[in-house]
C-alpha positions in Angstrom: 130.6 93.5 93.6 129.7 90.0 93.2 131.0 87.6 95.7 131.7 84.7 93.4 133.9 87.0 91.0 135.6 88.6 94.1 136.7 85.2 95.2 138.2 84.2 91.2 139.6 87.8 91.2 141.4 87.4 94.3 142.4 83.7 93.6 144.0 85.0 90.4 145.8 87.7 91.6 146.9 85.5 94.5 148.7 83.0 92.0 150.4 86.3 90.5 151.5 86.9 94.1 153.1 83.6 94.3 154.5 83.1 91.2 156.5 86.2 91.2 157.5 85.1 94.8 158.8 82.5 93.5 160.6 83.0 90.3 162.4 86.3 91.6 165.4 84.2 92.6 165.8 82.8 89.4 166.0 86.5 87.8 167.9 89.1 90.4 171.4 88.7 91.2 172.9 88.6 95.1 170.8 87.3 98.3 170.0 91.1 99.5 168.6 91.8 96.3 166.2 89.1 96.4 165.3 89.6 100.2 164.8 93.8 99.4 162.8 92.9 96.6 160.7 90.4 98.1 160.3 92.8 101.5 159.4 95.7 99.4 156.5 93.8 97.4 155.1 92.2 100.4 155.2 95.4 102.2 153.6 97.6 99.2 151.2 94.2 99.0 149.9 94.3 102.6 149.7 98.5 102.6 147.7 98.2 99.4 145.3 95.1 100.4 145.0 97.2 104.0 143.5 100.0 102.1 141.5 98.2 99.8 139.7 96.6 102.7 139.2 99.6 104.4 135.9 100.1 102.7 134.8 96.5 103.7 135.0 96.8 107.4 131.6 95.6 107.9 131.6 92.6 105.6 134.7 90.5 106.9 134.4 88.2 103.6 134.4 90.9 101.4 137.5 92.6 103.2 139.3 89.7 103.2 139.0 89.3 99.4 139.9 93.1 98.9 143.0 92.9 100.9 144.1 89.8 98.7 143.0 91.6 95.6 145.3 94.4 96.4 148.3 92.4 97.8 148.1 90.5 94.3 147.4 93.7 92.4 150.7 94.9 93.5 152.3 91.8 92.3 150.8 91.5 88.9 153.1 93.3 87.3 156.5 92.1 88.9 155.3 88.5 88.0 154.4 90.1 84.1 158.2 91.0 84.0 159.5 87.9 85.1 157.0 85.7 82.9 158.6 87.6 80.3 161.9 87.6 81.1 161.6 83.6 81.4 159.8 83.4 78.0 162.8 85.4 76.4 165.5 83.5 78.4 167.1 85.8 80.4 169.4 85.5 82.6 169.9 87.3 86.3 170.2 91.0 86.6 
């Protein structure tokens, strides 16, 4: 896979992860729910990223990029849902 395209994909998905993590408190009621949601997303993201990076053990750059893509991919659905909730003007749930 092209390194530049991999870098761009990692950057985009990392932005999705940041967006999701920053918007969770806006649409989630209760500190414990916010903490739980963030923890689950981060833990699953790390696990998914680790699995995605495993085939690139001999290429450290590609391994890091694959990890970031895996981490961001886990956050993408949450980021999309939070974006839709923001557009609709939804409150906390």
